[in-house]
N, C-alpha and C positions, 0 to 999 in steps of 0.2 A: 461900674461899684465901685460905688461912695466909698470914702473911709468909713464911716458912721458903720458901713455894715462890714466891715474889716475889724471893728471893735465890737465881739458880740456881747450882749448881757450875760452874766453868770448862769451857767444852766441849772434851773430850779427841779429836782427830781419829783417823779409823780404822786401825786396820793392818788390811791387807787382806792375803790369802792368805797368812797366818803358819804357817810349816810350822816342826814342830822338826826339830833336829840334831841329828847327834854320838849317843852310847851311853846305854843307861839303866842305869841302877844303883840296888839297894834301900837302903834305910837299917835297919842291924838293928831288929828288935822291940823291943829294948829301950831304942833312940834317942827322941831329943824328935822325929822324926819319925811313931815308932808304924809304921815298916813301909810308910811312902808309896814309890810311885817317883818318882825323879826323873828327869831328862833334859836333856840340852843344849840347851837355846833361846836365841834371840837374846834380847837384855834389851827386854823392852817399853818405849817412849817415847812421844813426840809424832812419831805416823807422817803421812804425807799421805791426806787426805781421797779418798775414793773418789769418780773420776771428774776428777779435778787434774793438770794437768803434771805426771808426775817431774823430777825437777832432775835438770841435766844430769851433776852430780857429788855424788853419790848420799851420804850419811856414811855410815865405818863404824858398826857397831854392836856391839858386845860382845854377847859372849853366859855366859851363865850357869844355873846346876842349881835350876830350882824346885822343887816338891814338890803334885806333884797329890793335887787333894783332892776325894774322891766327891761326884757330882752324886744330887740326891735318884733317878734313874730312870736307867736305865741308856741309855735315848737321849737326856740331856738334860730341861731343863724347858725348853720351848715357848710360846709365845703370839702368835698374831695375824702368821704369819710370821716369828717373831724365835726360833729355838733357842740354847740355851746347852750347848756343845758341851763344855765344859771350866771346871775351876776350878783355879789355879793359887797357892801361897805361896812369896814371893821371900824378902823379908827382905836383912839385912846378910849373911849365910850364903851365901846364895846367888850372890853375886857382881857382882850388878846393885843399882845404889846408885838409891837413894829411891822404888825398887816394893816395896810389900807384897804384894798383891795383885792378879791380870790374874783376868779370863774371856774364854774364845773362844768366840764367837757367830757366828751364820748367820743372813741376814735375805733372803730372799724378799720382794720384789713382789709381790703377787697381785691389785695393783689393773691397770687398762687403760692406764694411763699412766705416763710415766718421773716419778720421786718422789724427792722430798728427804725421808729419815728426819732426827728426834730422838726419842734412846732414851735412859729413865730405869733403871739398874740399881741395885738397892739390894743392899751388901752385907752378909750376916748372924749373927749371931754364933751360939752352937749354942741358943741359949734361944729365937732365930727373932727377936731385937730385931736393931733397922739398929746397924750400923757407920759405914757412910758411905752414901752413893751418890754415882751419876757418869753424866754425861751427855754421850750420844754422836751427834755429826752423823753421818752415811753420807750424799753428796749423790748424783743424778743415778743411780740405780736404776732399769733399766731393766725394762717388764714382763716378770714371771714372771724373772727371772735372780735368781740366790743368791751373794749376796757373805758372803766369809768378813770379822770383826775381832775386835780385842781389845782391851778397855775395862780400865784398870788403875786401881788409889787409892796414893797413898801411904802412909808412915805415917801412923797416926792418934794425933790428937792426944791426951795424958794415957794413960791409963790405960786404954785400951779393950781391950775383949775379942777373942780372938782371929775373926776370920772363917772359918765352916764352912758356908756358905750362901749362896743366890744367887738374887735373881728377876728378873723383868723389871718394872718399876713403872709404869713409862708408855711406852706407843708412841703417837708422833707423824706423820704426815707431810702435805707438800702437794707440789702438781705441782710438777715442776720449772720448769717455763713462768712458774709464780705464784712460785717460791721470794722470800724476804725476803731484802734485803741490806743491810749496814752499810758495808762498805766491800769492798776487792778489784775484779774487773772490774766494767767500767758494764756497764750492762745496755744494750737497744738501747733503753730508753726517753729514755737520759740522766739516770737516776734512782733514789737508792738509796732503799727505804721500807720503814722496820720497826720493830718498835714494840720499846719498852725492856721493862727487867724491873719498873716501877712500884711503887708504895705501896699497901699495905692496913695497915688502923686502923679499931679499931671497926665494922666491916663496910664500912666505906667502900672502894672500890676507885679506884686513880686509874693510866691506863695512857697515854703518851705515842707517838704517831706521830710519826716523824721520816721527812721527806724533804728528800734530802742531792741539790743538781744535780751530776752528776758530768759532766757533758755538757760540750758546747762552745758552747751558746747560751744564752739569758736563756731560763725559762720564767716564766710568769704562772698566780698562784693568785688564786681569789678565789671564798672561800665557803666550806664544808664539803665532806671526802673523804665519797664515798658509801659506807654501808658497807653489807654482809648477812653475817648471823650463820650459823655452819652448826655442825651436833650432831659426836660422833665418827665419824658415818659421812658427814658431809662435806656431809650433807642438811640444807636450808637450813632455817633456823629459825622457823617461824608464830609471833604472838600476843606479839612483844617490838616494844613500839615506841621506835623511835628519834629521839631527841630531840635537833634542833639548839638546839645550847648544851649546860654542864653545871650553869647554873643550880637548874635541876628536881629535881637531885640533892643538891647542894648548893652554897653561894655560894664563893666566894674560894677555885677551881680554877683561876683565869685564862681559863675556857671561854665567858663569857658575854657577851665582847663582840660588838658585832655587827663583820661581817665585810667587812675590806678588803682592796682590791688587794696585793699582794703580788708583787714581779720577785724571782726568786732568779736572780741571777747564777751561775757556773761557783763551786763551789767554797761554794755558802751554801746555810742548809737552814734549812727551816720546820718548825712542830711542831702539831700539832692535839691534844689531851686529847679521850681516854676514862674516863667515869664512872660506877659504878653501886654499888647497894650491895646487900649479901649481906642481905637481910630473908627472914626464911619465916616465913609465914602461913600460911592455910587455902590448899589447893592443893599442885598439883606443882610443884616449884623448876624451874628451867631452868638445868643446868649445859651451856655448848656453847663447845668450845675453841677454835674457829678464827671468823676473824674475815676476809671478801675485803674490799679497803680500792684504791678508783678512787682517786687524789687529784684528780684533775680530771674531767671530765664523758667525754671522748676518749681518757681514759689508758687501759693495760688496767690488770686486775687484778692485786694481791699480797694473798696471804693469810699473815695473821700470825697466830699463837697465844698471844692476853692469857688465855686459860683463864679465860673468864665462869661466875661463877659468881653468877647474878642473882638467887636466890632463888625467892619468887614475887610480887617486884617488876613487871617486865614491860616493863622502863623501864631502856634504857642512852643518857648522856647521851653527845655530840660534841662537841665546840669548834671553830671555826672557825678552819683556817690562819695562822698567826700567823709574820714575820721569827723565827727562832730566832739571839738574836745571840751566844748561847754557844758557840755550835759554832765550832770550831777544824780546821781543815785536819789530817789527821796531817802528821808532819814527814817529808820523801823523803827514803829510805836511802839512806846511804853509805857511801862503799866507802874504808877507810882507804887511805893511799898507803903502798907498798911501800917499805923500807928501801933 
């Protein structure tokens, strides 16, 4: 796993059921657009995620005229339930500020339970090289249901080449009942549990598991989180030793101390570290994106996506829960007084 993959781009919220409106026009063949079809459409922006409650006063969005770019095939590009249906170039001349390119897609839940998806799209140049990536989260898609969305990127930094293509780089899904969260509505458990972006250097990987008491009662912890490793198909991965403590992976990671009782009062947080090495020798390397986490023996599992690349080491270290003294609750939203 590279350091770059650890620094994920900001999640862009899903734009659902976005329809073009207005009339179409065609740029002259000798123009900059090369005869591309332009149709007035709502400017892409940070739309509400699928499954979230709509605002009582939805904002009014401006419209613009993007240029349609050709897809590799008539039916768009498709992979594992995700189909790209349109690719558009915007830019300053479109009338929509801050948007360079957008891609419309359809997502079909081919599983048997409601799932939350994280999709990674790659915007490509004419040579097939990467111009920019965008990560998209789509929440609570029911089995068999198809939803529509739009992913956007802003103006690339520097002298980046023009975007002429799009591809689905990665698809990750977790059962909605086990989806992790760092904030927002407090789960029934009274706990937010999530994995951070972690750190990767010289083959050593370190990821933090964070537990935040968002409920109204204290929670007691004493020991290690329970883990189960899963592959791309959410099947349990056998043959990996889950070690209590991270000292057998590397020293100085903070996960080699003895477990101690931790009491989390409302608003407080705890952290436990995951550590592994991406060392490959003889044998088949293990790559497993998902980890199911039980914060306590009585807790319901939460699925996180640390993208384990264990090489052939066959080991994953987990540290004990300890109080996270650096955690700070976000400041409550305030409403400015009207004059």
